[in-house]
C-alpha positions in Angstrom: 16.6 -64.9 3.9 13.2 -66.7 4.2 10.9 -66.9 7.1 8.7 -69.9 7.8 5.5 -68.0 6.8 3.9 -70.1 4.1 1.2 -68.7 1.9 0.7 -71.8 -0.2 2.9 -74.6 -1.3 4.7 -72.4 -3.8 4.9 -68.9 -2.1 6.5 -67.9 1.2 6.8 -64.6 3.0 10.5 -63.6 3.5 12.2 -61.6 6.2 12.0 -58.4 4.2 8.2 -58.6 4.3 7.3 -59.5 0.7 6.5 -62.8 -0.8 8.5 -65.0 -3.1 8.5 -68.3 -4.9 10.0 -71.2 -2.8 11.7 -73.0 -5.7 12.9 -70.6 -8.4 13.8 -71.7 -12.0 17.3 -71.7 -13.3 18.6 -68.6 -15.1 18.9 -70.5 -18.4 15.2 -71.4 -18.2 14.2 -67.7 -17.7 16.4 -66.6 -20.6 14.7 -69.1 -22.9 11.3 -68.0 -21.7 11.7 -64.3 -22.1 13.7 -64.3 -25.3 11.5 -66.6 -27.3 8.0 -66.6 -25.9 7.1 -63.6 -23.8 6.4 -60.7 -26.3 5.6 -62.9 -29.3 2.8 -64.7 -27.4 1.3 -61.4 -26.1 1.7 -62.5 -22.5 1.4 -60.1 -19.6 0.7 -56.5 -20.6 2.2 -56.7 -24.1 0.1 -56.4 -27.2 0.5 -56.2 -31.0 -1.7 -53.1 -31.2 -2.7 -50.1 -29.0 -5.4 -47.5 -29.6 -5.1 -43.8 -29.0 -6.4 -44.0 -25.4 -3.9 -46.8 -24.6 -1.0 -44.7 -25.9 -2.1 -41.6 -24.0 -2.3 -43.7 -20.9 1.2 -45.1 -21.3 2.6 -41.6 -21.8 0.7 -40.1 -18.9 1.9 -42.7 -16.5 5.5 -42.1 -17.5 5.0 -38.4 -17.3 3.8 -38.7 -13.7 7.1 -40.4 -12.8 9.1 -37.9 -14.8 7.6 -35.1 -12.7 8.9 -36.7 -9.5 12.3 -37.3 -11.1 12.5 -33.6 -11.9 11.6 -32.7 -8.3 14.3 -35.1 -7.0 16.9 -33.5 -9.3 15.7 -30.1 -8.4 16.1 -28.9 -12.0 14.4 -29.2 -15.3 17.8 -29.0 -17.1 18.3 -32.5 -18.7 21.4 -31.7 -20.7 23.7 -34.7 -20.7 21.3 -36.8 -18.5 21.4 -40.6 -19.1 18.6 -43.2 -18.6 19.0 -46.9 -18.4 15.8 -48.9 -18.8 16.3 -52.5 -17.7 13.7 -54.7 -19.3 12.5 -51.9 -21.5 9.7 -54.0 -23.1 8.1 -52.1 -25.9 10.2 -49.0 -25.5 7.6 -46.4 -24.3 10.0 -45.1 -21.6 12.9 -44.9 -24.0 10.7 -43.0 -26.5 9.4 -40.5 -23.8 12.9 -39.7 -22.5 14.6 -39.5 -25.8 12.0 -37.0 -27.0 13.2 -34.9 -24.1 16.8 -35.1 -25.2 18.0 -37.7 -22.8 20.6 -40.2 -23.8 18.8 -43.5 -23.4 19.8 -47.1 -23.3 17.3 -50.0 -23.1 18.1 -53.7 -22.2 15.9 -56.6 -23.0 16.0 -60.3 -24.0 14.3 -59.6 -27.3 13.8 -56.7 -29.8 10.3 -57.9 -30.6 8.5 -55.4 -28.3 10.4 -52.3 -29.4 10.5 -53.4 -33.0 6.8 -53.9 -33.1 5.6 -50.8 -31.2 8.4 -48.2 -31.1 11.0 -49.1 -33.8 12.6 -45.7 -33.6 14.3 -46.7 -30.3 15.9 -49.8 -31.7 19.3 -48.1 -32.1 19.2 -47.5 -28.3 18.5 -51.1 -27.4 20.8 -53.9 -26.3 19.3 -57.4 -26.6 20.4 -60.7 -25.1 21.1 -61.9 -21.5 20.3 -58.8 -19.5 22.5 -59.7 -16.6 25.5 -60.2 -18.8 24.9 -56.9 -20.4 24.7 -55.2 -17.0 28.0 -56.8 -16.0 29.6 -55.4 -19.2 28.2 -51.9 -18.5 29.7 -52.1 -15.0 33.0 -53.3 -16.4 32.9 -50.3 -18.8 32.3 -48.0 -15.8 29.1 -46.7 -17.3 27.0 -44.4 -15.1 23.4 -43.3 -15.4 21.3 -40.5 -13.9 18.1 -42.6 -13.9 17.8 -46.4 -13.7 14.3 -47.6 -14.6 12.9 -50.9 -13.5 9.3 -51.1 -14.5 7.6 -54.4 -13.8 11.0 -56.2 -13.8 11.9 -56.8 -10.2 9.1 -59.3 -9.7 10.5 -61.4 -12.6 14.1 -61.8 -11.5 15.5 -64.7 -9.5 17.6 -62.5 -7.2 16.1 -59.0 -6.8 18.8 -58.0 -4.2 21.6 -58.8 -6.6 20.0 -56.6 -9.3 19.6 -53.7 -6.9 23.3 -54.1 -5.9 24.3 -54.0 -9.6 22.3 -50.9 -10.1 24.4 -49.2 -7.4 27.5 -49.9 -9.6 25.9 -48.1 -12.5 24.9 -45.1 -10.4 26.4 -41.7 -9.5 25.7 -40.0 -6.2 22.5 -38.4 -7.5 21.1 -41.3 -9.5 17.4 -41.9 -9.1 16.3 -45.5 -9.2 12.6 -46.0 -10.3 11.0 -49.3 -9.4 7.5 -50.2 -10.4 6.1 -53.6 -9.2 2.6 -55.0 -8.8 1.1 -54.4 -5.4 0.3 -58.0 -4.4 -1.3 -59.5 -1.4 -2.9 -56.1 -1.0 -5.7 -55.1 1.4 -8.2 -55.3 -1.5 -6.9 -58.7 -2.7 -6.9 -60.1 0.8 -10.5 -58.8 1.4 -11.6 -60.4 -1.9 -10.4 -63.8 -0.6 -12.0 -63.3 2.8 -15.4 -62.3 1.2 -15.1 -65.2 -1.3 -15.3 -62.8 -4.3 -12.3 -64.8 -5.6 -11.4 -68.4 -4.8 -7.7 -68.2 -5.0 -4.7 -65.8 -5.2 -5.3 -65.0 -8.9 -2.3 -62.5 -8.8 0.2 -65.4 -8.4 1.5 -65.8 -11.9 4.1 -68.5 -12.4 6.6 -68.7 -14.0 6.4 -65.0 -14.8 6.4 -63.5 -11.2 8.9 -64.9 -8.8 8.4 -62.1 -6.1 5.2 -60.5 -4.8 5.9 -57.0 -3.4 4.2 -54.6 -1.1 5.5 -51.1 -0.3 7.0 -52.1 3.0 8.7 -55.2 1.6 10.1 -53.3 -1.3 11.5 -50.5 0.9 13.0 -53.0 3.3 14.8 -54.8 0.4 16.0 -51.5 -1.1 17.2 -50.2 2.2 19.1 -53.4 2.9 21.3 -52.6 -0.2 21.6 -48.9 0.7 18.8 -47.5 -1.6 16.8 -45.0 0.4 13.2 -44.3 -0.5 12.2 -40.7 -1.3 8.7 -41.2 -2.6 6.1 -44.0 -3.2 3.1 -43.6 -5.5 0.5 -46.1 -6.7 -2.2 -46.1 -9.4 -5.8 -47.0 -10.0 -6.9 -50.0 -7.9 -8.5 -52.0 -10.7 -9.2 -54.9 -8.2 -12.1 -52.8 -7.0 -14.1 -54.2 -10.0 -13.9 -57.6 -8.4 -16.0 -56.5 -5.4 -19.0 -56.1 -7.8 -20.4 -59.4 -9.1 -21.3 -57.8 -12.4 -17.7 -56.6 -13.1 -15.8 -59.5 -11.5 -13.4 -60.3 -14.3 -11.9 -63.2 -12.5 -15.2 -65.1 -12.3 -16.4 -63.7 -15.7 -13.5 -63.2 -18.1 -15.7 -61.3 -20.5 -15.9 -58.3 -18.2 -12.1 -57.9 -18.1 -11.8 -55.7 -21.2 -14.4 -53.2 -20.0 -12.7 -53.0 -16.6 -9.4 -52.3 -18.2 -10.9 -49.7 -20.6 -12.6 -48.0 -17.6 -9.3 -47.8 -15.7 -7.6 -46.3 -18.7 -10.3 -43.7 -19.3 -10.3 -42.8 -15.6 -6.5 -42.5 -15.4 -6.4 -40.3 -18.6 -9.2 -38.0 -17.3 -7.6 -37.8 -13.8 -4.2 -36.9 -15.3 -5.7 -34.2 -17.5 -7.7 -32.6 -14.7 -5.2 -33.0 -11.8 -1.9 -32.4 -13.4 1.0 -32.7 -11.0 -1.4 -32.9 -8.0 -2.2 -36.5 -9.2 1.0 -37.7 -7.5 -0.2 -36.3 -4.2 -3.3 -38.4 -4.4 -1.4 -41.5 -5.5 1.2 -41.0 -2.7 -1.6 -41.0 -0.1 -3.1 -44.1 -1.6 0.2 -45.9 -1.5 0.6 -45.1 2.2 -2.5 -47.1 3.0 -1.8 -50.0 0.6 -4.2 -49.2 -2.2 -3.5 -49.4 -5.9 -2.7 -52.2 -8.3 0.9 -51.2 -8.8 3.4 -49.3 -6.6 6.3 -47.2 -7.8 9.1 -46.3 -5.5 11.8 -43.6 -6.1 15.1 -44.3 -4.5 18.5 -42.6 -4.2 21.7 -44.1 -2.6 21.9 -43.4 1.1 24.9 -41.3 2.0 
């Protein structure tokens, strides 16, 4: 379902309104990549060690989403609730929900991330080909109250198929949580126009095969009958690139300080604003700001 809008030789804009890789790898190639290389090589956002501020940041960001989920359920009673975390990474979401007495299940290609950072969730983890595991869960008629896709949809070859499979694992009140990078954003496009960066640095191959914005993500979800109920964002770390002294693309040595500043701001904001923080992030999402966007969906009746 691709249009003819070409961003570069590798990336095109499709009819949903988001961007995707023109020639995608084979499923077997991705399986090999994620099972044997991704976590072990500390690629992406994954690390072998996190400090106290990092851990607080991860917990705070999950809590912000948890508050919205509670509002959508219209109850704080979590008895018998079940979470499926597809591509659970290092297990922070599994840990957060299990500590609140949810029944949790995580899927991933490898147990390296969870085993290294949150080994207590390993009994709730299924490893191997994620798509085969999903098919088995569907065959077993498993249903979940929350399906969590955090920084996963941009990696998969066929996002629409994954969203359709999620419907088969849902009941009528299931909340689907999708977090993806906010790419080709107004800030990023401005950085290109003002020559603060020389290229689309956010294009990350072979890791990211799709590059979403809020409109494109909602269009795709709506096409497979997932209705959006809320969209939030987060701190727009790309702002640092507007300042030559903190431009971590031109000067890699400034990247760590930029990330630390983001984490300190997010933790302070969370502590001071409480649940009001989501009102701010919802407004920011509506105008295209923020480095990541998170949509909350329920099946349309």
